[in-house]
C-alpha positions in Angstrom: -51.8 10.4 -75.8 -49.8 7.7 -74.0 -47.5 8.5 -71.0 -44.2 8.2 -72.9 -45.5 10.6 -75.5 -46.4 13.1 -72.8 -42.9 13.0 -71.4 -41.3 13.3 -74.8 -43.4 16.4 -75.6 -42.5 18.0 -72.3 -38.8 17.3 -72.8 -38.8 18.7 -76.4 -40.6 21.9 -75.4 -38.3 22.4 -72.5 -35.2 22.1 -74.7 -36.5 23.9 -77.8 -38.5 26.7 -76.2 -36.5 27.1 -72.9 -39.6 26.7 -70.9 -39.5 25.2 -67.4 -40.8 21.6 -67.4 -43.2 22.3 -64.5 -44.7 25.1 -66.6 -45.2 22.7 -69.5 -46.9 20.1 -67.3 -49.2 22.8 -65.9 -50.0 23.9 -69.4 -50.9 20.3 -70.5 -53.1 19.8 -67.4 -54.9 23.1 -68.2 -55.3 22.2 -71.8 -56.8 18.8 -71.0 -59.1 20.3 -68.4 -60.4 22.8 -70.9 -61.0 20.1 -73.4 -62.9 18.0 -70.8 -65.2 20.9 -69.9 -66.2 21.2 -73.5 -67.6 17.7 -73.3 -69.1 17.9 -69.8 -70.1 21.6 -69.7 -68.3 24.7 -68.6 -69.8 24.5 -65.1 -68.2 21.1 -64.5 -65.4 21.0 -61.8 -62.6 19.3 -63.6 -59.2 18.2 -62.1 -56.4 16.8 -64.2 -53.1 15.5 -63.0 -50.1 14.5 -65.1 -47.6 12.4 -63.2 -44.2 14.1 -63.5 -42.3 10.8 -63.4 -44.4 8.5 -65.6 -46.4 10.9 -67.7 -49.6 9.1 -66.8 -52.8 11.3 -67.0 -55.5 11.0 -64.4 -58.5 13.2 -63.8 -61.9 13.7 -62.2 -65.1 15.6 -63.1 -67.3 16.7 -60.3 -65.3 14.5 -58.0 -66.0 11.5 -60.2 -62.9 9.8 -61.5 -62.4 9.7 -65.3 -60.8 6.6 -66.7 -57.7 7.1 -68.8 -59.4 5.4 -71.7 -62.4 7.7 -71.4 -60.2 10.8 -71.4 -58.7 9.7 -74.7 -62.1 8.8 -76.1 -64.1 11.8 -75.0 -61.6 14.6 -75.3 -60.7 14.1 -78.9 -57.0 14.2 -80.0 -57.4 17.3 -82.2 -59.3 19.2 -79.6 -56.8 18.5 -76.9 -53.9 19.3 -79.2 -55.3 22.7 -80.2 -55.8 23.7 -76.6 -52.4 22.4 -75.6 -50.7 24.4 -78.3 -52.5 27.5 -77.1 -51.4 26.9 -73.5 -47.8 26.1 -74.5 -47.7 29.3 -76.6 -48.9 31.3 -73.6 -46.2 29.6 -71.4 -43.6 30.4 -74.1 -44.8 34.0 -74.2 -44.6 34.3 -70.4 -41.1 32.8 -70.3 -40.0 35.3 -73.0 -41.7 38.1 -71.1 -39.9 37.3 -67.9 -36.6 37.0 -69.6 -36.9 40.4 -71.3 -38.4 42.2 -68.3 -34.9 41.8 -66.7 -33.5 43.7 -69.6 -35.4 46.9 -68.8 -33.0 49.9 -68.8 -30.3 47.7 -70.3 -28.5 48.2 -73.6 -29.5 45.9 -76.4 -28.7 45.7 -80.1 -30.2 44.3 -83.3 -30.7 44.9 -87.0 -33.6 46.8 -88.5 -36.0 44.2 -89.8 -38.7 46.5 -91.2 -40.2 50.0 -90.9 -43.9 50.2 -90.1 -45.1 53.8 -90.4 -43.1 55.8 -87.9 -42.0 52.7 -86.0 -38.7 50.9 -86.6 -38.9 47.2 -86.0 -35.7 45.6 -84.7 -34.9 41.9 -85.0 -34.4 40.3 -81.6 -34.7 36.7 -80.5 -38.4 35.7 -79.8 -39.8 39.2 -79.5 -40.9 42.2 -81.6 -38.7 45.1 -80.6 -40.1 48.5 -81.5 -38.3 51.8 -81.6 -41.1 54.5 -81.9 -40.4 57.8 -83.6 -40.8 59.6 -80.3 -37.9 57.6 -78.8 -35.5 58.3 -81.7 -32.8 61.0 -81.7 -34.1 64.0 -83.7 -32.8 63.9 -87.3 -31.7 60.2 -87.4 -33.1 57.8 -89.9 -32.6 54.1 -90.5 -32.7 51.6 -93.4 -33.4 47.9 -93.3 -30.3 46.0 -92.2 -28.8 48.8 -90.1 -27.5 47.8 -86.7 -29.1 49.7 -83.8 -28.3 50.0 -80.2 -31.0 51.2 -77.7 -32.2 50.7 -74.2 -35.2 48.7 -73.2 -37.9 50.9 -71.7 -40.8 48.5 -71.4 -41.9 44.9 -72.1 -45.6 44.2 -72.8 -47.7 41.1 -73.7 -49.7 41.4 -76.9 -51.7 38.3 -77.6 -49.2 35.4 -77.9 -46.4 37.8 -78.6 -44.1 39.9 -76.5 -43.4 43.5 -77.6 -40.2 45.2 -76.4 -40.2 49.0 -76.5 -36.9 50.7 -77.1 -35.5 54.2 -76.7 -32.4 56.1 -77.8 -33.3 59.5 -76.2 -33.2 58.6 -72.5 -30.2 59.8 -70.4 -29.6 56.2 -69.4 -28.9 55.4 -73.0 -25.8 57.6 -73.0 -24.8 56.2 -69.6 -25.0 52.6 -71.0 -22.9 53.6 -74.0 -20.2 55.0 -71.7 -20.3 51.8 -69.7 -19.8 49.8 -72.8 -17.1 51.9 -74.5 -15.0 53.0 -71.5 -13.0 50.1 -69.9 -12.3 52.1 -66.7 -16.1 52.4 -66.1 -16.5 48.6 -66.7 -13.7 48.0 -64.1 -15.4 50.4 -61.6 -12.4 52.7 -61.6 -14.5 55.5 -63.0 -18.1 56.1 -61.8 -20.9 57.9 -63.6 -22.4 60.3 -61.1 -25.1 61.9 -63.3 -26.4 62.6 -66.8 -28.5 65.4 -68.2 -29.5 65.4 -71.8 -31.3 67.1 -74.6 -31.4 64.4 -77.3 -29.8 65.3 -80.6 -28.3 68.5 -79.3 -26.2 68.1 -76.1 -25.4 65.9 -73.1 -23.6 66.7 -69.9 -22.2 63.7 -68.0 -20.5 63.9 -64.6 -17.8 61.3 -63.8 -15.6 60.5 -60.8 -12.4 58.5 -60.5 -11.8 56.4 -57.3 -8.1 56.3 -58.3 -6.4 59.7 -58.2 -3.9 58.5 -60.8 -6.7 58.2 -63.4 -7.9 61.3 -65.1 -11.7 60.5 -65.3 -12.4 63.1 -68.0 -9.3 62.2 -70.1 -10.1 58.5 -69.9 -13.7 59.1 -71.2 -12.5 61.3 -74.0 -9.7 59.0 -75.0 -6.5 59.5 -77.1 -7.3 62.2 -79.7 -10.9 62.0 -78.6 -11.4 58.5 -80.2 -13.5 57.1 -77.3 -15.9 60.0 -77.1 -16.1 60.1 -80.9 -17.5 56.6 -81.0 -20.2 57.5 -78.6 -21.0 60.8 -80.4 -21.3 58.8 -83.7 -23.8 56.5 -82.1 -25.8 59.6 -80.9 -26.0 61.2 -84.4 -23.1 63.6 -83.5 -24.7 64.9 -80.4 -22.4 67.1 -78.4 -21.1 65.6 -75.1 -19.6 67.6 -72.2 -17.7 65.3 -69.8 -17.7 67.0 -66.4 -15.6 66.0 -63.3 -17.9 65.4 -60.4 -16.9 67.2 -57.2 -18.1 67.1 -53.6 -17.5 70.9 -53.6 -20.7 72.1 -55.1 -19.3 75.5 -56.1 -16.5 73.8 -58.1 -18.9 71.3 -59.6 -21.2 74.0 -60.8 -18.3 75.9 -62.4 -17.2 72.8 -64.3 -20.8 72.0 -65.3 -21.2 75.5 -66.9 -18.0 75.2 -69.0 -16.9 76.5 -71.5 -18.0 79.7 -69.7 -15.6 81.5 -67.3 -17.3 81.9 -63.9 -16.4 84.7 -61.5 -18.2 83.4 -58.4 -20.9 80.9 -57.3 -23.2 81.9 -54.5 -25.2 79.0 -52.9 -28.7 79.7 -51.5 -29.2 76.5 -49.7 -32.7 77.2 -48.4 -34.0 77.6 -52.0 -31.7 75.0 -53.6 -30.5 77.9 -55.8 -27.1 78.9 -57.1 -26.4 82.4 -58.3 -23.6 82.3 -60.7 -21.8 85.6 -61.4 -20.1 86.1 -64.8 -18.8 89.0 -66.8 -21.1 90.5 -69.4 -19.2 89.1 -72.3 -19.5 85.6 -70.8 -23.2 85.7 -69.9 -24.6 84.4 -73.2 -22.0 81.6 -73.2 -22.9 80.5 -69.7 -26.6 80.5 -70.5 -26.1 78.8 -73.9 -28.3 78.8 -76.9 -31.9 79.1 -75.8 -30.7 78.5 -72.3 -29.4 75.0 -73.0 -26.1 75.2 -71.2 -27.5 76.5 -67.9 -30.5 74.2 -68.1 -28.4 71.0 -68.5 -26.0 72.2 -65.8 -28.9 72.7 -63.4 -30.2 69.2 -64.0 -26.7 67.7 -63.6 -26.0 69.3 -60.3 -29.6 69.2 -59.0 -29.8 72.9 -58.2 -31.5 75.8 -59.9 -28.9 78.0 -61.5 -29.3 81.7 -62.2 -26.7 83.5 -64.4 -26.1 87.2 -63.8 -23.5 89.8 -63.7 -22.4 91.4 -60.5 -24.2 94.6 -61.5 -27.4 92.6 -62.1 -27.1 91.1 -58.6 -26.5 94.4 -56.9 -29.5 95.9 -58.6 -31.6 92.9 -57.7 -30.5 93.0 -54.1 -31.4 96.7 -53.8 -34.8 96.1 -55.4 -35.5 93.2 -53.1 -34.7 95.1 -49.9 -36.8 98.0 -51.1 -39.7 95.6 -51.8 -39.5 93.8 -48.5 -39.6 97.1 -46.6 -43.2 97.4 -47.9 -44.2 94.4 -45.8 -45.3 95.1 -42.3 -43.1 93.4 -39.8 -39.9 93.4 -41.9 -37.1 95.6 -40.7 -34.0 96.6 -42.7 -32.0 94.0 -40.7 -34.5 91.2 -41.6 -34.6 92.3 -45.2 -30.8 92.1 -45.4 -30.8 88.7 -43.9 -33.4 87.4 -46.3 -31.5 88.6 -49.4 -28.4 87.2 -47.8 -30.1 83.8 -47.9 -31.1 84.2 -51.5 -34.7 85.4 -51.2 -34.8 88.0 -53.9 -38.4 88.5 -54.7 -41.9 88.4 -53.2 -42.4 85.1 -54.9 -39.3 83.6 -53.2 -40.5 84.9 -49.8 -44.0 83.5 -50.3 -42.7 79.9 -50.3 -40.4 80.2 -47.3 -41.2 77.8 -44.4 -42.5 79.8 -41.3 -40.0 78.0 -39.1 -37.1 79.2 -41.3 -38.5 82.8 -41.3 -38.7 82.7 -37.5 -35.1 81.6 -37.3 -33.8 84.2 -39.9 -35.8 87.1 -38.6 -35.8 86.2 -34.9 -39.5 86.8 -34.8 -42.6 85.1 -33.5 -44.5 82.4 -35.5 -47.5 84.8 -35.8 -45.3 87.5 -37.3 -43.7 85.0 -39.7 -47.2 83.8 -40.9 -48.3 87.4 -41.4 -45.2 88.3 -43.4 -45.6 85.2 -45.7 -49.2 86.1 -46.3 -48.3 89.6 -47.3 -45.6 88.3 -49.6 -48.1 86.1 -51.3 -50.4 89.0 -51.9 -47.6 91.2 -53.3 -46.5 88.3 -55.5 -50.0 87.9 -56.8 -50.3 91.6 -57.6 -47.1 91.5 -59.6 -48.4 88.5 -61.5 -51.7 90.2 -62.2 -49.9 93.3 -63.4 -47.8 91.2 -65.9 -51.0 89.6 -67.2 -52.9 92.9 -67.7 -53.9 93.6 -71.3 -52.2 96.5 -72.9 -54.1 99.8 -73.0 -55.1 101.6 -76.2 -52.3 104.2 -75.7 -49.7 101.4 -75.3 -50.9 99.8 -78.5 -50.9 103.1 -80.3 -47.3 103.8 -79.1 -46.2 100.4 -80.4 -47.9 101.1 -83.8 -46.1 104.4 -84.0 -42.8 102.7 -83.3 -43.5 100.1 -85.9 -44.4 102.8 -88.5 -41.2 104.7 -87.8 -39.2 101.4 -88.2 -40.8 100.7 -91.5 
């Protein structure tokens, strides 16, 4: 291999494969060194240097110089070529890997190339892009040639190839679709503050406008709902609730629970819990099917949300005060303060920080520790009671009820 040929190869690979020239030079040096070791033994200390300007190859084995003519004679052109191809493929793989690693959590698109088992293989430049079944929206299916958008979740090396793993179920996928479809988000007029999602069913997305003249919710929905419809179509008709983000947490929670009408939101800051009061006829709407509405709203606002009627709350408060009076060291005044802070059960009280209890109850640290220990014991007793097997009489009673129903 003459010097001019070396430079030509390096330049061609750099242009065609988009691999840095230095990486190619290092690959050639490694390839020649590997070929030399096959001649002199694997234990040999081989050093190969390719001049970056002239392409001339020099080397040494065990600190003894190897003549250029000897390199060409002893290595064997075919042997060196095979090793060089392997090194260059590795360099190409590394370059593709680095390029696609920067795409993690970014939106990409491609056409379905083939379907292997439960995996959908997407055509993308230089890589195998895989959309596993577990990362697909429930109920969606694809055919060869279909265009797909997804986000990159991981990039892995597999032999000489690079595999890109895709997803369409992550909350960030919805966020990227909004960023692509809504010009005001691209222009940073509207900001996405949070996304909570149950793929294939429902998404709640909180948005905020830095310009008071721009209706952030209306801009995301679009005229006659055309903007939001494009996104829903991409998500296999998944329902999307666009929620206005608000620094006032009580208002934010009310909007996050729509379409339910909320009477009052009570914030229990020590527990990170919000008690939301609704009328009885709105309770099921606030909770949603299988708890979906309140669950998504909780994730969106970052607080635990409990839905109840005012009657439910009054009953719970009364029961909590009565229960706390069983604990030695708790007075009626302390019990009222605890429920006022949102501690409504022995389980709640068992996780309170002693310092907080000292402050609430105006008691000593020793008293606080004793109260928490007692609360833990009562909470455990309640849990054990729930887990107790039914007695024969209870089973008989259930059988009688079933027989009557039949």
